[in-house]
VMD Tcl script that draws the C-alpha trace (Angstrom):
set ca {
  {-19.13 238.00 26.74}
  {-18.19 238.99 30.26}
  {-21.36 241.02 30.60}
  {-23.52 238.06 29.52}
  {-21.90 235.82 32.16}
  {-22.52 238.38 34.88}
  {-26.17 238.72 33.86}
  {-26.66 234.93 33.84}
  {-25.07 234.63 37.29}
  {-27.36 237.38 38.61}
  {-30.42 235.56 37.27}
  {-29.34 232.30 38.97}
  {-28.85 234.04 42.32}
  {-32.24 235.73 42.09}
  {-33.93 232.40 41.32}
  {-32.13 230.67 44.20}
  {-33.35 233.33 46.63}
  {-36.85 233.27 45.21}
  {-37.38 229.48 45.40}
  {-37.47 229.19 49.22}
  {-39.77 232.18 49.43}
  {-42.05 230.64 46.81}
  {-42.13 227.34 48.65}
  {-42.93 229.11 51.94}
  {-45.68 231.09 50.27}
  {-47.04 227.90 48.74}
  {-47.14 226.18 52.12}
  {-48.65 229.20 53.79}
  {-47.02 228.29 57.13}
  {-45.33 230.82 59.36}
  {-41.65 230.52 60.26}
  {-41.97 229.01 63.74}
  {-38.31 228.11 64.22}
  {-37.10 225.31 66.47}
  {-38.21 226.71 69.81}
  {-41.29 225.47 71.69}
  {-44.40 227.66 71.77}
  {-43.74 230.81 73.82}
  {-45.08 231.15 77.33}
  {-44.61 229.54 80.72}
  {-47.41 227.00 80.47}
  {-46.59 223.31 80.07}
  {-47.21 221.77 76.66}
  {-49.54 218.78 76.83}
  {-48.19 215.94 74.69}
  {-50.26 212.77 74.23}
  {-48.04 209.75 73.63}
  {-49.01 206.43 72.08}
  {-47.05 203.19 71.71}
  {-48.23 200.53 69.27}
  {-46.36 197.20 69.17}
  {-45.94 195.72 65.70}
  {-43.53 192.85 66.32}
  {-41.91 191.40 69.43}
  {-38.69 190.32 67.74}
  {-36.76 188.65 70.59}
  {-36.55 188.23 74.36}
  {-33.10 187.61 75.80}
  {-33.37 186.09 79.28}
  {-29.58 186.07 79.78}
  {-29.09 189.82 79.28}
  {-32.70 190.62 80.26}
  {-33.45 192.63 77.14}
  {-36.13 192.49 74.47}
  {-36.26 193.83 70.93}
  {-39.40 195.14 69.29}
  {-40.68 197.23 66.40}
  {-43.63 199.58 66.56}
  {-45.04 203.07 66.22}
  {-44.37 205.92 68.63}
  {-46.94 208.70 68.20}
  {-47.07 212.21 69.65}
  {-49.92 214.71 69.56}
  {-49.76 218.33 70.73}
  {-51.17 221.76 69.99}
  {-49.08 224.53 68.43}
  {-51.14 227.65 67.54}
  {-48.28 228.92 65.39}
  {-48.99 226.13 62.87}
  {-52.69 226.96 62.43}
  {-53.86 227.75 58.91}
  {-57.08 228.30 56.96}
  {-57.70 225.34 54.63}
  {-58.61 226.35 51.14}
  {-62.16 225.43 50.02}
  {-62.04 221.89 48.74}
  {-58.37 221.63 49.67}
  {-56.59 219.33 52.12}
  {-57.41 219.73 55.80}
  {-53.93 218.58 56.92}
  {-50.47 219.59 55.85}
  {-47.37 217.43 55.97}
  {-44.09 218.87 57.18}
  {-40.47 218.01 57.70}
  {-39.01 217.74 61.18}
  {-36.32 220.30 60.43}
  {-38.97 222.90 59.63}
  {-40.69 223.15 63.01}
  {-40.34 222.41 66.72}
  {-41.70 219.06 67.88}
  {-41.37 217.15 71.19}
  {-38.27 214.99 71.31}
  {-38.99 211.80 73.25}
  {-36.64 209.00 74.23}
  {-36.82 205.46 75.61}
  {-35.16 205.68 79.01}
  {-34.54 201.92 79.22}
  {-33.10 201.58 75.70}
  {-30.09 199.23 75.63}
  {-29.20 200.46 72.14}
  {-30.24 203.63 70.25}
  {-33.51 203.09 68.44}
  {-33.47 202.77 64.67}
  {-35.92 204.82 62.66}
  {-37.59 203.29 59.62}
  {-39.90 206.18 58.65}
  {-41.85 209.08 60.11}
  {-44.90 211.21 59.35}
  {-45.38 214.75 60.66}
  {-48.66 216.53 59.94}
  {-50.67 219.47 61.22}
  {-54.38 220.32 61.06}
  {-55.89 223.72 60.44}
  {-56.36 224.45 64.15}
  {-52.67 223.80 64.89}
  {-53.14 220.22 66.16}
  {-49.87 218.49 65.24}
  {-49.19 214.75 65.08}
  {-45.87 212.98 64.75}
  {-45.64 209.21 64.13}
  {-42.36 207.33 63.98}
  {-41.84 203.69 63.01}
  {-38.85 202.30 64.90}
  {-36.92 199.25 66.07}
  {-35.28 199.25 69.50}
  {-33.66 196.98 72.06}
  {-34.85 197.66 75.61}
  {-33.72 196.41 79.00}
  {-36.23 194.95 81.44}
  {-36.32 193.23 84.81}
  {-37.54 189.66 84.41}
  {-39.05 187.81 87.38}
  {-38.05 184.22 86.57}
  {-38.67 182.57 89.95}
  {-41.71 180.72 88.55}
  {-39.92 179.61 85.35}
  {-41.26 178.01 83.17}
  {-44.75 178.92 84.43}
  {-43.99 182.64 84.55}
  {-45.46 185.70 82.92}
  {-43.70 189.01 82.40}
  {-44.49 192.68 81.91}
  {-42.07 194.11 79.36}
  {-41.91 197.81 80.18}
  {-41.13 200.77 77.92}
  {-40.28 204.09 79.61}
  {-40.95 207.13 77.41}
  {-39.53 210.45 78.60}
  {-38.78 213.87 77.05}
  {-35.24 214.16 75.77}
  {-32.69 216.07 77.92}
  {-34.46 218.90 79.80}
  {-37.60 218.74 77.67}
  {-39.69 217.85 80.72}
  {-39.35 221.46 81.88}
  {-41.92 222.39 79.22}
  {-43.67 219.09 78.44}
  {-46.45 217.34 80.34}
  {-46.99 213.79 79.12}
  {-50.24 211.85 78.93}
  {-51.11 208.56 77.23}
  {-53.22 208.46 74.08}
  {-55.26 205.23 74.23}
  {-56.33 205.56 70.59}
  {-52.76 205.02 69.35}
  {-51.71 202.50 72.01}
  {-52.03 198.75 71.64}
  {-50.63 195.46 70.37}
  {-50.92 194.15 66.84}
  {-52.85 190.90 66.45}
  {-50.84 189.85 63.41}
  {-49.52 186.27 63.53}
  {-45.90 187.47 63.47}
  {-46.26 189.71 66.55}
  {-45.69 187.19 69.39}
  {-42.63 185.02 69.99}
  {-42.94 181.22 69.48}
  {-42.71 180.37 73.21}
  {-44.67 183.38 74.49}
  {-48.29 184.49 74.32}
  {-48.65 188.24 73.93}
  {-51.42 189.78 75.99}
  {-52.81 193.30 76.27}
  {-50.78 196.43 76.83}
  {-51.20 198.48 79.99}
  {-49.86 201.94 80.76}
  {-49.41 204.39 83.58}
  {-47.84 207.77 84.24}
  {-44.89 208.44 86.52}
  {-44.65 211.84 88.12}
  {-41.48 213.89 88.48}
  {-40.60 217.24 89.94}
  {-40.47 220.10 87.46}
  {-39.75 223.15 89.60}
  {-40.74 224.58 92.97}
  {-41.70 221.09 94.13}
  {-44.45 220.74 91.51}
  {-45.10 217.15 90.46}
  {-46.37 216.59 86.92}
  {-46.42 213.51 84.67}
  {-42.96 213.19 83.10}
  {-42.82 209.50 82.12}
  {-45.25 207.35 80.20}
  {-44.69 203.70 81.12}
  {-46.10 201.09 78.75}
  {-46.13 197.40 79.71}
  {-46.55 194.49 77.28}
  {-47.87 191.46 79.14}
  {-46.44 188.16 77.89}
  {-46.99 184.65 79.23}
  {-44.64 181.75 78.62}
  {-45.95 178.68 76.79}
  {-45.10 176.09 79.46}
  {-46.23 172.99 77.56}
  {-42.87 172.81 75.78}
  {-41.00 172.57 79.10}
  {-43.48 170.11 80.61}
  {-42.91 167.60 77.82}
  {-39.17 168.17 77.37}
  {-38.02 168.62 81.01}
  {-40.57 167.83 83.71}
  {-42.02 164.61 82.26}
  {-38.59 163.05 81.46}
  {-37.34 163.95 84.96}
  {-40.39 162.34 86.58}
  {-39.93 159.18 84.52}
  {-36.28 158.96 85.58}
  {-37.26 159.16 89.24}
  {-39.99 156.56 88.67}
  {-37.42 154.24 87.06}
  {-35.22 154.56 90.15}
  {-38.16 153.30 92.21}
  {-38.11 150.10 90.16}
  {-35.13 148.97 92.26}
  {-37.48 148.77 95.26}
  {-39.17 145.71 93.72}
  {-35.92 143.76 93.30}
  {-35.07 141.24 96.09}
  {-32.90 142.84 98.80}
  {-30.13 140.29 98.28}
  {-29.58 141.30 94.63}
  {-27.53 144.44 95.35}
  {-25.90 144.52 91.92}
  {-29.19 144.84 89.99}
  {-30.51 147.46 92.37}
  {-27.37 149.61 92.15}
  {-27.25 149.30 88.36}
  {-30.72 150.86 88.11}
  {-30.01 153.59 90.68}
  {-26.53 154.57 89.45}
  {-27.70 154.58 85.83}
  {-30.54 156.89 86.81}
  {-28.15 159.24 88.63}
  {-25.82 159.41 85.62}
  {-28.76 160.01 83.30}
  {-29.98 162.84 85.52}
  {-26.53 164.45 85.49}
  {-26.30 164.21 81.69}
  {-29.83 165.53 81.31}
  {-29.13 168.53 83.58}
  {-25.99 169.39 81.57}
  {-27.90 169.07 78.30}
  {-30.59 171.49 79.41}
  {-28.30 174.27 80.64}
  {-28.89 176.23 77.43}
  {-32.65 176.12 78.07}
  {-32.64 177.26 81.70}
  {-32.15 180.99 82.34}
  {-28.91 181.75 84.25}
  {-30.18 183.76 87.22}
  {-28.62 184.16 90.70}
  {-31.61 182.54 92.41}
  {-33.48 179.26 92.21}
  {-36.33 178.94 89.74}
  {-39.05 176.32 90.05}
  {-37.37 174.33 87.30}
  {-34.07 174.34 89.23}
  {-35.90 173.24 92.36}
  {-37.58 170.37 90.51}
  {-34.16 169.18 89.33}
  {-32.94 169.22 92.94}
  {-36.03 167.34 94.17}
  {-35.43 164.63 91.55}
  {-31.77 164.29 92.53}
  {-32.64 164.08 96.23}
  {-35.26 161.36 95.77}
  {-33.00 159.29 93.53}
  {-30.28 159.47 96.19}
  {-32.87 158.51 98.82}
  {-33.58 155.42 96.74}
  {-29.84 154.61 96.65}
  {-29.60 155.08 100.40}
  {-32.62 152.87 100.99}
  {-31.09 150.12 98.86}
  {-27.88 150.14 100.90}
  {-29.76 150.16 104.23}
  {-32.06 147.28 103.24}
  {-29.13 145.25 101.92}
  {-27.25 145.83 105.18}
  {-30.16 144.51 107.26}
  {-30.53 141.58 104.88}
  {-26.86 140.61 105.38}
  {-27.36 140.74 109.13}
  {-29.91 137.91 108.75}
  {-32.75 140.23 109.73}
  {-34.96 139.63 106.70}
  {-38.09 140.76 108.54}
  {-36.62 144.21 109.26}
  {-35.36 144.48 105.67}
  {-38.83 143.66 104.30}
  {-40.44 146.16 106.68}
  {-38.16 148.97 105.52}
  {-38.71 148.07 101.89}
  {-42.51 147.97 102.18}
  {-42.53 151.30 104.02}
  {-40.36 152.86 101.32}
  {-42.63 151.61 98.55}
  {-45.66 153.18 100.22}
  {-44.06 156.44 101.33}
  {-41.55 157.45 98.64}
  {-43.86 158.18 95.64}
  {-46.43 160.18 97.69}
  {-43.58 162.02 99.42}
  {-42.15 163.00 96.02}
  {-45.52 164.32 94.83}
  {-46.14 166.14 98.12}
  {-42.69 167.78 98.09}
  {-43.17 168.88 94.49}
  {-46.60 170.30 95.33}
  {-45.26 172.27 98.32}
  {-42.47 173.87 96.32}
  {-44.85 174.52 93.41}
  {-47.06 176.46 95.81}
  {-44.09 178.42 97.17}
  {-42.63 179.27 93.77}
  {-45.75 179.74 91.64}
  {-48.07 181.65 93.94}
}
mol new
graphics top color blue
foreach p $ca { graphics top sphere $p radius 0.5 }
foreach p [lrange $ca 0 end-1] q [lrange $ca 1 end] { graphics top cylinder $p $q radius 0.2 }
display resetview
């Protein structure tokens, strides 16, 4: 009985040792290990970024989340093989079986999440690695022209750790782009084309080679929403405050009721829209328009008090002159001031 157990155990061990060798013989691929191809020459890696879905854009933290495909193409002669007649021209591998370029997103706010990957090699040793991912990235938003702004959401792709000592990056236009699916853009943004460029870094001995691939997704804000929900109501409030200019100068109570009510409405409206306006340490065009509206409403209040003062001094002619001048000057001055600041902020 003991001899039978020993023989069975020996058979199991022999089979366990033979299975990996059989699989390797079936694949016909050499054992390349996890080191890059030997030699001192840089390995050319073509990188592609394809946007599938722009999930969110956080203007408070200046981050955006997206899903897409990151592709890498390179040449490894150690993976070359002779396809069998009538057989497949590509072979599919596991990442743990071979060396492949490790790339990272330098501006990632959180580690990227992998959904799936595909690693294949052609008969001449041309390897291709495609990874589907989701990632949150940080970006610098230029919001001075808000809400008439457009942004370039940048993705910085760079070899992991010291991989740039052996890797030279280039962009593969055939695997770079933006999906035209209806779910790709955000509701308040129009997604435009993707641009790309290469940043150069020093490898050794002062040699500059491409080390970063920088992809930029151009997005433009849909400003119609803000025109109808912020700008038009603000303009109407200012126009209502001008209604006091057509009330007789002696009726101070009616004039102040209109002006003070408009001021309080402006204050409430500005508080109610704080969750819509991006909190940035500089003035945006929308902030400036709020200030212009407040200033012109207070000018109306000041004009009412001045005209009423002249009216009480029995100088009705001077009061009428001031009032007529205000009626002619105030609306064009408001439009001119808005136009000047629009030019300064939106150019």
